[in-house]
C-alpha positions as CSV (number, residue, x, y, z in Angstrom):
1,M,-56.5,160.6,-206.4
2,S,-56.5,157.7,-203.5
3,Q,-55.8,158.9,-199.7
4,T,-52.1,157.4,-200.2
5,D,-51.4,159.7,-202.5
6,L,-51.8,162.9,-200.8
7,E,-49.6,164.4,-198.8
8,S,-49.6,164.3,-195.2
9,T,-47.7,166.1,-192.4
10,F,-47.4,165.6,-188.6
11,T,-48.4,168.2,-186.3
12,Q,-48.5,168.7,-182.5
13,H,-51.0,171.3,-182.4
14,A,-54.3,169.6,-183.9
15,M,-56.9,172.1,-183.6
16,L,-54.8,175.0,-184.3
17,V,-54.7,173.2,-188.2
18,A,-58.5,173.1,-188.0
19,W,-59.0,176.3,-186.7
20,G,-56.6,177.9,-189.6
21,Q,-58.8,176.5,-191.9
22,L,-62.0,178.3,-190.4
23,A,-59.7,181.4,-190.7
24,Q,-59.4,180.9,-194.3
25,A,-63.4,179.9,-194.7
26,V,-64.4,183.1,-193.0
27,G,-61.9,185.2,-194.8
28,F,-59.9,186.6,-191.5
29,I,-56.6,185.8,-193.2
30,Q,-57.1,187.3,-196.3
31,A,-58.3,190.3,-194.6
32,L,-55.4,190.4,-192.4
33,E,-52.8,190.3,-195.1
34,A,-54.4,192.9,-197.2
35,I,-53.6,195.7,-194.7
36,P,-50.5,197.5,-195.8
37,L,-48.2,197.7,-192.5
38,H,-45.1,200.2,-192.8
39,Q,-42.6,197.8,-191.9
40,K,-40.1,195.8,-194.3
41,T,-40.1,192.6,-195.4
42,Y,-37.2,190.3,-194.9
43,T,-37.4,186.6,-194.3
44,H,-41.1,187.0,-193.2
45,R,-43.8,189.4,-194.2
46,P,-45.1,192.0,-191.0
47,Q,-48.5,190.6,-191.7
48,T,-47.5,187.0,-191.1
49,K,-45.9,188.3,-187.5
50,V,-49.0,189.6,-186.8
51,L,-50.8,186.5,-187.5
52,E,-48.5,184.5,-185.6
53,F,-49.1,186.8,-182.6
54,F,-52.8,185.9,-182.8
55,V,-52.5,182.2,-183.3
56,A,-50.0,182.1,-180.2
57,I,-53.2,183.7,-178.0
58,L,-55.5,181.3,-179.8
59,A,-53.0,178.7,-178.3
60,G,-52.9,179.9,-175.0
61,L,-49.5,180.4,-174.8
62,P,-48.4,182.4,-171.5
63,H,-45.5,184.4,-173.3
64,L,-44.3,185.6,-176.2
65,K,-41.1,183.1,-176.4
66,D,-43.3,180.3,-176.0
67,I,-43.7,180.8,-179.9
68,S,-40.1,179.7,-180.1
69,R,-39.2,178.2,-176.7
70,S,-41.9,175.8,-175.5
71,A,-41.5,172.0,-175.5
72,H,-43.2,172.1,-179.2
73,P,-42.4,175.3,-180.7
74,L,-45.1,176.7,-182.4
75,D,-42.9,178.5,-185.1
76,Q,-41.6,175.0,-185.9
77,D,-44.9,173.5,-186.8
78,Q,-45.1,173.4,-190.4
79,A,-48.6,172.2,-190.5
80,V,-50.2,175.0,-188.4
81,A,-48.2,177.2,-190.7
82,R,-49.8,175.8,-193.9
83,A,-53.3,175.8,-192.2
84,W,-52.8,179.5,-191.8
85,G,-51.9,180.0,-195.3
86,Q,-48.3,181.1,-194.2
87,P,-44.8,179.5,-196.0
88,T,-43.3,179.4,-192.5
89,W,-43.3,181.3,-189.2
90,A,-41.0,183.5,-187.8
91,D,-38.9,183.2,-184.3
92,Y,-40.5,185.0,-181.6
93,S,-38.1,187.8,-181.2
94,G,-39.0,189.0,-185.0
95,V,-42.7,189.1,-183.9
96,S,-41.5,191.1,-180.8
97,R,-40.1,193.6,-182.8
98,T,-42.9,193.8,-185.4
99,L,-45.5,194.4,-182.4
100,Q,-42.9,197.0,-180.9
101,E,-42.8,199.1,-184.2
102,L,-46.8,198.5,-184.9
103,T,-48.6,201.8,-184.7
104,L,-51.8,202.5,-183.2
105,D,-53.3,203.4,-186.4
106,E,-52.2,200.2,-188.0
107,A,-53.9,198.3,-185.1
108,R,-57.4,199.7,-185.5
109,Q,-57.2,198.5,-189.1
110,I,-56.3,195.1,-188.0
111,V,-58.9,195.3,-185.3
112,Q,-61.4,196.8,-188.2
113,A,-60.6,193.7,-189.9
114,L,-61.9,191.4,-186.8
115,E,-65.2,193.6,-186.7
116,T,-65.6,192.9,-190.3
117,I,-65.4,189.3,-189.8
118,S,-67.5,189.0,-186.8
119,Q,-70.3,191.1,-187.8
120,P,-72.3,188.2,-189.9
121,F,-71.9,186.2,-186.8
122,I,-73.2,188.8,-184.4
123,D,-76.3,189.8,-186.8
124,R,-77.6,186.4,-187.2
125,E,-77.2,186.2,-183.3
126,V,-79.2,189.2,-183.0
127,T,-81.9,188.0,-185.1
128,L,-82.0,184.4,-183.5
129,A,-82.4,185.9,-179.8
130,L,-85.2,188.2,-181.0
131,R,-86.7,185.6,-182.9
132,E,-86.6,182.9,-180.0
133,R,-86.7,185.1,-177.1
134,G,-87.9,188.5,-178.1
135,Y,-85.1,190.5,-176.6
136,L,-81.5,190.7,-176.2
137,V,-79.3,190.0,-173.1
138,Y,-76.2,192.1,-172.5
139,D,-73.6,191.8,-170.0
140,G,-71.1,194.3,-169.3
141,D,-67.7,194.7,-167.1
142,L,-64.4,196.1,-166.3
143,T,-61.5,193.6,-165.3
144,G,-57.9,194.6,-164.7
145,R,-54.7,193.6,-166.4
146,P,-52.1,193.7,-164.0
147,V,-48.3,194.2,-164.5
148,S,-45.2,194.4,-162.0
149,N,-45.7,197.2,-159.3
150,T,-42.1,198.2,-160.1
151,S,-42.3,198.1,-164.2
152,T,-41.4,201.3,-166.0
153,T,-41.5,200.0,-169.4
154,Y,-45.4,199.7,-169.9
155,P,-47.0,202.6,-171.4
156,N,-50.0,204.6,-169.7
157,V,-50.1,202.5,-166.7
158,R,-51.9,203.5,-163.6
159,F,-52.1,202.2,-160.2
160,G,-56.0,201.0,-159.7
161,H,-58.2,198.2,-157.7
162,M,-57.4,195.1,-159.2
163,S,-58.6,191.9,-157.9
164,D,-59.5,193.5,-154.3
165,T,-55.9,195.0,-154.4
166,V,-54.2,198.2,-155.5
167,H,-51.9,197.3,-158.6
168,L,-50.2,198.9,-161.6
169,G,-51.9,198.0,-164.9
170,Y,-54.4,198.6,-167.4
171,Q,-58.3,197.8,-167.4
172,A,-60.3,196.5,-169.9
173,A,-64.1,197.3,-170.3
174,M,-65.7,194.6,-171.8
175,V,-69.3,194.0,-173.0
176,S,-71.1,190.4,-174.5
177,M,-74.5,189.3,-175.7
178,H,-76.4,186.2,-174.6
179,S,-76.1,184.1,-178.2
180,P,-78.5,181.5,-178.9
181,T,-75.8,179.5,-180.8
182,Y,-72.6,180.1,-179.0
183,G,-73.8,180.9,-175.5
184,R,-71.4,184.0,-174.9
185,L,-70.5,186.4,-177.8
186,W,-67.8,189.0,-177.5
187,L,-69.1,192.3,-178.8
188,E,-66.3,194.7,-177.6
189,V,-63.5,195.2,-175.4
190,S,-61.9,198.5,-174.8
191,P,-58.5,199.1,-173.1
192,H,-57.8,202.0,-170.2
193,P,-55.5,203.0,-167.6
194,G,-55.4,201.0,-164.6
195,D,-57.1,204.0,-162.7
196,T,-60.1,203.5,-164.7
197,V,-63.4,203.0,-162.5
198,S,-66.7,201.1,-163.8
199,C,-68.8,203.9,-162.9
200,T,-67.3,206.0,-165.6
201,Q,-67.9,203.3,-168.3
202,A,-71.4,202.2,-168.3
203,E,-72.5,204.5,-171.2
204,A,-69.6,203.8,-173.4
205,L,-70.4,200.0,-172.6
206,V,-74.2,200.4,-173.9
207,L,-73.2,202.5,-177.2
208,A,-70.6,200.0,-177.9
209,A,-73.2,197.1,-177.7
210,E,-75.6,198.8,-180.1
211,A,-72.9,200.0,-182.3
212,K,-72.2,196.0,-182.5
213,T,-75.5,194.8,-182.9
214,G,-77.1,197.4,-185.1
215,V,-80.3,197.5,-182.9
216,R,-81.5,199.4,-179.9
217,P,-84.4,200.1,-177.6
218,W,-87.0,202.8,-177.9
219,R,-85.6,205.7,-175.9
220,R,-87.7,206.9,-173.0
221,T,-88.0,210.6,-173.8
222,D,-91.3,210.9,-171.5
223,L,-89.2,210.0,-168.3
224,I,-86.7,212.7,-169.1
225,W,-89.4,215.0,-169.6
226,Q,-91.0,214.1,-166.1
227,R,-87.3,214.7,-164.7
228,L,-87.1,218.1,-166.3
229,Q,-90.3,219.1,-164.8
230,S,-88.9,218.1,-161.5
231,L,-85.7,220.0,-162.0
232,Q,-87.8,223.2,-163.0
233,A,-89.7,222.9,-159.4
234,R,-86.4,222.1,-157.7
235,E,-84.7,225.0,-159.8
236,R,-87.2,227.5,-158.2
237,A,-86.8,226.3,-154.9
238,L,-83.3,226.5,-154.8
239,Q,-83.2,230.2,-156.6
240,A,-85.6,230.9,-153.5
241,S,-83.0,229.5,-151.4
242,L,-80.3,231.5,-153.0
243,S,-82.0,234.8,-152.3
244,Q,-82.7,234.1,-148.9
245,S,-78.9,233.2,-148.3
246,Q,-77.8,236.4,-150.2
247,Q,-79.9,238.2,-147.9
248,A,-79.0,236.4,-144.9
249,L,-75.3,237.3,-145.8
250,E,-76.0,240.9,-146.4
251,Q,-77.5,241.1,-143.0
252,A,-74.5,239.4,-141.3
253,Q,-71.9,241.4,-143.4
254,G,-73.8,244.6,-142.3
255,Q,-74.0,243.7,-138.7
256,L,-70.2,242.7,-138.7
257,Q,-69.5,246.0,-140.0
258,E,-71.2,247.7,-137.6
259,T,-69.7,245.7,-134.6
260,L,-66.2,247.2,-136.4
261,I,-67.4,250.8,-136.1
262,Q,-68.6,250.5,-133.0
263,R,-65.4,249.1,-131.8
264,Q,-63.2,251.7,-133.3
265,Y,-65.4,254.3,-131.7
266,W,-65.0,253.1,-128.1
267,Q,-61.1,252.4,-128.6
268,Q,-61.3,256.0,-129.5
269,V,-62.9,257.0,-126.9
270,V,-61.0,254.8,-124.3
271,G,-57.6,256.5,-125.5
272,E,-58.8,259.8,-125.1
273,L,-60.3,259.5,-121.9
274,E,-57.1,257.6,-120.6
275,A,-55.1,260.5,-121.6
276,V,-57.2,263.0,-119.7
277,Y,-57.2,260.8,-116.6
278,R,-53.3,260.4,-116.8
279,R,-53.0,264.4,-117.4
280,K,-55.1,265.2,-114.5
281,Q,-54.0,262.2,-112.4
282,R,-57.7,261.1,-112.0
283,P,-58.0,257.7,-110.6
284,E,-60.3,255.2,-112.3
285,R,-63.4,254.2,-110.5
286,P,-65.9,251.2,-111.3
287,H,-68.5,253.2,-112.7
288,S,-66.5,256.5,-114.2
289,R,-66.9,257.1,-117.5
290,L,-63.5,255.5,-118.4
291,A,-64.7,252.4,-116.8
292,Q,-67.9,252.6,-118.6
293,A,-66.5,253.2,-121.9
294,R,-63.9,250.1,-121.3
295,A,-67.2,247.9,-120.6
296,R,-68.6,249.5,-124.0
297,L,-65.4,248.3,-125.6
298,A,-65.1,245.1,-123.9
299,V,-68.7,244.4,-125.3
300,Q,-67.9,245.1,-128.7
301,Q,-64.9,243.0,-128.5
302,R,-66.9,240.0,-127.5
303,R,-69.6,240.6,-130.3
304,L,-66.8,240.3,-132.9
305,P,-66.0,237.0,-132.9
306,R,-69.8,236.0,-133.1
307,R,-70.4,238.4,-136.0
308,E,-67.6,237.1,-138.2
309,K,-68.7,233.3,-137.6
310,A,-72.1,234.6,-138.7
311,V,-70.5,236.0,-141.9
312,A,-68.6,232.7,-142.6
313,R,-71.9,230.8,-142.0
314,A,-73.9,232.7,-144.3
315,Q,-71.0,232.5,-146.7
316,K,-71.0,228.8,-146.7
317,R,-74.6,228.7,-146.5
318,L,-74.6,231.1,-149.9
319,E,-71.9,229.2,-151.5
320,R,-73.8,225.6,-150.9
321,C,-77.1,227.1,-152.4
322,Q,-74.8,228.2,-155.6
323,A,-73.1,224.9,-155.9
324,Q,-76.4,223.1,-155.9
325,L,-77.8,225.6,-158.1
326,A,-74.9,225.0,-160.7
327,A,-75.2,221.2,-160.5
328,L,-78.8,221.2,-161.1
329,L,-78.3,223.6,-164.1
330,A,-75.7,221.4,-165.3
331,E,-78.2,218.6,-164.8
332,R,-80.8,220.2,-166.6
333,Q,-78.4,220.9,-169.5
334,T,-77.4,217.4,-169.9
335,L,-81.0,216.3,-170.0
336,E,-81.9,218.6,-172.5
337,Q,-79.2,217.5,-174.7
338,R,-80.1,213.9,-173.9
339,L,-83.5,214.6,-174.8
340,A,-82.7,215.9,-178.3
341,R,-80.1,213.4,-179.0
342,F,-82.9,210.8,-177.9
343,E,-85.5,212.3,-179.8
344,Q,-83.7,211.9,-182.9
345,E,-82.4,208.4,-182.3
346,N,-86.2,207.5,-182.0
347,A,-87.1,209.4,-185.1
348,A,-84.1,206.7,-186.8
349,N,-85.5,203.8,-185.4
350,P,-88.5,202.2,-186.9
351,A,-87.7,199.0,-185.2
352,P,-86.9,199.3,-181.7
353,I,-86.3,196.0,-179.6
354,R,-86.4,194.9,-176.1
355,A,-83.0,194.7,-174.4
356,I,-81.9,193.9,-170.9
357,F,-78.3,195.1,-169.4
358,R,-77.0,193.5,-166.2
359,L,-74.3,195.2,-164.5
360,D,-72.5,194.7,-161.1
361,A,-72.6,197.3,-158.1
362,G,-69.8,199.2,-159.7
363,F,-71.6,200.6,-162.3
364,G,-74.7,200.9,-160.2
365,T,-74.5,204.5,-159.5
366,P,-77.9,206.4,-160.1
367,E,-76.5,208.5,-162.9
368,N,-75.8,205.2,-164.6
369,V,-79.2,203.5,-163.8
370,A,-81.1,206.3,-164.8
371,L,-79.2,206.6,-168.1
372,L,-79.7,203.1,-169.0
373,I,-83.6,203.3,-168.1
374,E,-83.8,206.5,-170.4
375,M,-82.1,204.4,-173.1
376,G,-84.7,202.1,-173.2
377,Y,-83.3,199.2,-171.4
378,E,-84.3,196.8,-168.6
379,V,-81.8,197.0,-166.2
380,Y,-80.5,194.3,-163.7
381,T,-77.8,195.7,-161.1
382,K,-76.9,196.3,-157.3
383,P,-76.4,199.7,-156.2
384,Y,-72.9,201.3,-155.9
385,S,-73.2,202.6,-152.3
386,H,-73.5,200.1,-149.3
387,R,-75.7,202.7,-147.4
388,V,-78.8,201.4,-149.8
389,T,-78.3,197.9,-148.0
390,A,-78.1,199.5,-144.6
391,G,-81.3,201.5,-145.0
392,L,-83.2,198.2,-146.4
393,R,-82.3,196.4,-143.4
394,R,-83.8,198.9,-141.2
395,K,-86.8,198.6,-143.1
396,V,-87.5,194.7,-142.5
397,T,-89.8,194.2,-140.1
398,P,-90.1,190.7,-138.1
399,A,-93.7,190.3,-139.9
400,M,-91.8,190.0,-143.2
401,T,-91.1,186.7,-145.0
402,W,-87.6,185.7,-146.3
403,T,-88.4,183.8,-149.5
404,P,-85.4,181.2,-150.0
405,V,-83.4,181.7,-153.5
406,G,-80.5,179.5,-153.4
407,A,-79.0,176.8,-151.2
408,N,-77.9,179.8,-148.9
409,A,-79.6,182.5,-149.8
410,E,-82.9,184.2,-149.2
411,M,-84.7,187.6,-150.2
412,V,-87.4,190.0,-149.5
413,A,-88.3,192.7,-151.6
414,W,-90.6,195.8,-152.5
415,E,-91.8,197.0,-155.8
416,A,-91.8,200.5,-157.5
417,M,-89.4,201.8,-154.4
418,L,-87.7,205.1,-154.3
419,V,-84.3,204.4,-152.9
420,G,-81.6,206.8,-152.2
421,K,-81.0,209.3,-155.0
422,Y,-82.0,207.1,-157.7
423,P,-84.7,209.4,-159.8
424,Y,-87.1,206.4,-160.6
425,P,-88.9,204.0,-158.7
426,L,-87.1,200.3,-158.7
427,D,-87.7,197.3,-157.8
428,V,-85.5,196.7,-154.6
429,A,-84.8,192.9,-153.2
430,L,-82.4,192.5,-150.0
431,E,-80.6,189.6,-150.0
432,R,-79.2,187.7,-147.0
433,F,-76.6,184.5,-147.1
434,H,-75.9,182.2,-144.5
435,T,-72.3,181.9,-144.1
436,G,-71.4,179.4,-141.1
437,Q,-72.3,181.7,-137.9
438,S,-73.0,184.9,-139.9
439,L,-75.2,186.5,-142.1
440,R,-74.1,188.5,-145.2
441,Y,-76.1,191.2,-147.0
442,S,-76.6,192.3,-150.5
443,T,-79.0,194.3,-152.5
444,L,-80.5,193.7,-155.9
445,L,-81.8,196.8,-158.1
446,H,-84.2,196.1,-160.9
447,Y,-86.3,198.3,-163.5
448,G,-88.3,197.0,-166.5
449,Q,-91.3,195.2,-167.1
450,D,-90.7,191.8,-165.7
451,P,-92.5,191.2,-162.5
452,V,-89.5,190.3,-160.6
453,T,-91.1,190.7,-157.0
454,C,-93.6,188.1,-157.7
455,N,-90.4,185.6,-158.6
456,L,-87.6,186.0,-156.1
457,P,-86.0,183.0,-157.3
458,G,-86.1,183.9,-161.1
459,W,-84.9,187.3,-160.1
460,F,-81.6,185.8,-158.0
461,H,-81.1,183.4,-160.8
462,T,-81.6,186.2,-163.6
463,Y,-79.0,188.5,-162.4
464,N,-76.8,186.0,-161.2
465,A,-76.7,184.5,-164.6
466,R,-74.2,187.6,-165.6
467,Q,-71.7,185.3,-164.3
468,T,-71.4,184.3,-167.6
469,I,-69.2,187.3,-168.4
470,E,-67.3,187.0,-165.1
471,A,-66.8,183.2,-166.4
472,G,-65.6,184.7,-169.8
473,I,-63.1,187.3,-168.1
474,K,-61.8,184.4,-166.3
475,E,-61.4,182.1,-169.5
476,G,-59.5,185.1,-171.0
477,K,-57.3,185.2,-168.3
478,Q,-56.6,181.6,-168.0
479,V,-57.2,179.9,-171.1
480,F,-55.9,182.8,-173.5
481,R,-53.6,184.2,-171.1
482,M,-54.8,187.9,-170.7
483,H,-53.4,187.5,-166.8
484,F,-49.9,188.0,-169.0
485,L,-49.3,190.9,-171.2
486,K,-47.2,189.3,-173.9
487,V,-46.2,193.2,-175.1
488,R,-45.3,196.7,-173.9
489,S,-46.4,199.1,-176.7
490,E,-49.6,200.6,-176.7
491,A,-50.6,199.3,-180.1
492,A,-49.5,195.8,-179.4
493,I,-51.5,195.6,-176.1
494,F,-54.7,197.1,-177.7
495,L,-54.2,194.5,-180.2
496,Q,-53.8,191.6,-177.5
497,E,-56.9,192.7,-176.1
498,H,-59.0,192.5,-179.3
499,F,-57.3,189.3,-180.4
500,A,-58.0,187.6,-177.1
501,A,-61.9,188.4,-177.4
502,F,-62.0,187.5,-181.4
503,A,-59.9,184.1,-180.3
504,A,-62.7,183.2,-177.7
505,N,-65.4,183.6,-180.4
506,L,-63.5,182.0,-183.0
507,V,-63.2,179.0,-180.8
508,R,-66.9,178.8,-180.4
509,W,-67.9,179.4,-183.8
510,A,-65.4,176.6,-184.7
511,A,-66.9,174.4,-182.2
512,C,-70.3,174.7,-184.3
513,W,-68.5,174.7,-187.5
514,L,-66.8,171.2,-187.0
515,Q,-70.2,169.6,-186.2
516,E,-71.8,171.0,-189.3
517,Q,-69.0,170.5,-191.9
518,C,-66.8,167.6,-190.5
519,L,-67.8,164.0,-191.5
520,Q,-67.7,162.3,-188.2
521,T,-68.9,159.2,-186.5
522,P,-71.3,159.6,-183.5
523,A,-68.4,158.8,-180.8
524,E,-66.4,161.0,-182.6
525,E,-68.8,164.1,-182.6
526,Q,-69.8,163.5,-179.1
527,R,-66.2,163.4,-178.0
528,L,-65.3,166.8,-179.3
529,S,-68.7,168.4,-178.8
530,A,-68.2,167.3,-175.0
531,A,-64.8,169.4,-175.1
532,G,-65.4,173.0,-173.8
533,V,-63.2,175.7,-174.7
534,K,-60.5,175.2,-171.9
535,E,-59.9,171.9,-173.0
536,L,-59.7,172.9,-176.9
537,V,-57.2,175.5,-176.3
538,Q,-55.2,174.1,-173.8
539,V,-55.4,170.1,-174.6
540,A,-56.4,169.8,-178.1
541,A,-54.3,172.6,-179.8
542,H,-51.5,170.9,-178.1
543,T,-52.3,167.5,-179.2
544,S,-50.6,165.6,-182.1
545,A,-52.2,164.6,-185.2
546,W,-51.5,163.7,-188.8
547,V,-52.6,166.2,-191.4
548,I,-53.7,164.6,-194.8
549,W,-53.8,167.5,-196.9
550,Q,-56.8,167.4,-199.4
551,P,-57.7,170.0,-202.6
552,D,-60.5,171.4,-200.6
553,G,-58.9,171.1,-197.0
554,C,-57.4,168.4,-195.1
555,L,-58.1,165.2,-192.8
556,L,-57.0,165.3,-189.1
557,R,-56.1,161.9,-187.6
558,F,-55.4,162.1,-183.8
559,T,-52.3,160.0,-183.0
560,D,-52.4,157.2,-180.4
561,H,-50.6,159.4,-178.1
562,S,-53.6,161.9,-177.9
563,V,-56.4,162.2,-175.6
564,F,-58.3,162.4,-178.7
565,A,-56.8,159.0,-179.8
566,G,-59.0,157.1,-182.6
567,T,-61.0,160.5,-183.6
568,S,-60.4,162.0,-186.9
569,L,-62.1,165.3,-188.6
570,Q,-62.4,166.1,-192.2
571,V,-62.0,169.6,-192.2
572,N,-63.2,171.8,-195.1
573,K,-62.2,175.3,-196.1
574,G,-65.6,176.3,-196.8
575,W,-68.5,177.6,-194.6
576,A,-72.1,178.6,-195.5
577,F,-75.0,179.9,-193.6
578,Q,-77.8,182.1,-194.0
579,L,-77.2,185.5,-193.1
580,P,-80.0,188.0,-191.8
581,L,-81.3,190.4,-194.2
582,P,-80.5,194.1,-193.4
583,L,-84.1,195.2,-193.3
584,F,-84.2,193.9,-189.9
585,K,-81.7,196.3,-188.5
586,S,-83.8,198.8,-186.2
587,C,-81.5,201.5,-187.1
588,V,-78.3,202.9,-188.6
589,F,-75.3,203.8,-186.2
590,A,-72.2,206.1,-187.4
591,P,-69.1,204.6,-186.6
592,I,-68.0,205.2,-182.9
């Protein structure tokens, strides 16, 4: 069959056609269509409209209505529908109704399908990273999803800190892995109410990353034993202090009671003497019995407030000791439970790996840093409290040398230092940034085997390389339009979060897939490989092309009105790559 005999279709969304072919190649469309949805089919299946919602996110459409009301409506592009295995697309209003009626259980089944599709890619990148670098690098963060402060139609919204302001909306906890092939690979996204704060999400991010990669470090049970021994010593000291406080309270209460009795006695004596003096019409003289009794009563009256204050102080001291002891006992119980769990996890982990977790200051509480260390991670973070930075500034002496680490940044560091309430010695660095005529200060914390204090520029750039997740969050908001929530039901918002992360991964997979599978001239390959995710989504996905359909795929020929004019893509439906063997998994996880 000659090329002139093949069917051709015009499209205004060229890359969406190519990405549709990839979606078929990896089984995404087939998996989604196999999920039973409770809604009825009239003109379009509910699965088709859910898929259309994903394609709208993949195309970077800011609003759901842009499916039908944009300059080149997506629902009128027959080539895109065919590439995604659909006869036609629905109007945006039908998509909206389907998403509104979607249940949370159905949304979770769809997300499970996304995870099944993603797992082979994650497994391969884990194997490559461990083989090439010997360790994995994770980044975690929390980002806001603001809505109108006057809105009453979004479910479960709360006011919280978003982009340095307090706003109504949601938060999304996200974790990514540094991928040798794709650069950044999203592992998990979890939506939360807007008042959720970062420090409550550290453990959940770590567990989500471990569940997706199937590997984890060796748990540091030895460190937990050390903390438990330290807690035992503190508990003995608190028990002694509690006993002393109880004795002090009992003594203060006894003195107060004695004062009350004395006051009552001298009040009675004064009353009796006053009656006698009135009956005998005796004048009260300065040294008479009545005057002496009044003086004794005045002493007790003045002593009473002091006794009451002493009781209050003793009561507060006792309550403070009790609260400290209760907190210590709760901490000990938590550590004992953690120790038991970690011992079981170590027993089920025959091949532990080395892993680095990078988090910003919002996660850098003493409890979170200690937990990540005990979970076996090498930690790069900043302290949660600004007081740490203030304390380090006082430690700097004129004899200390500031090391340049950036264009306007310098650092000075201390190795294995106990700082604040952090239970383990940390590598600590004080940063200062020259901003015009002023200086700004910040602190870096590190725990792990890397000798970071011997290479301050390396430490500075390693931590700041976590900007990859910040860039990913920015990409999600600006490219995949996550600063707009296209839907207003809990299930659909949940689905949009996961669709956006999956779309970001899919675009990166597609870039490699096109380079490996498509027949291109060197000029065409260079032009497409130079295009980043933003250009691919905002430009190439809205670029005109002719689609020549073939039995095993299609040929995309960009028109002369396209920025990719003169470029052609031979897109096949198949994609094969070597998967890692399951035996390289270091552990087996139960679903979370």
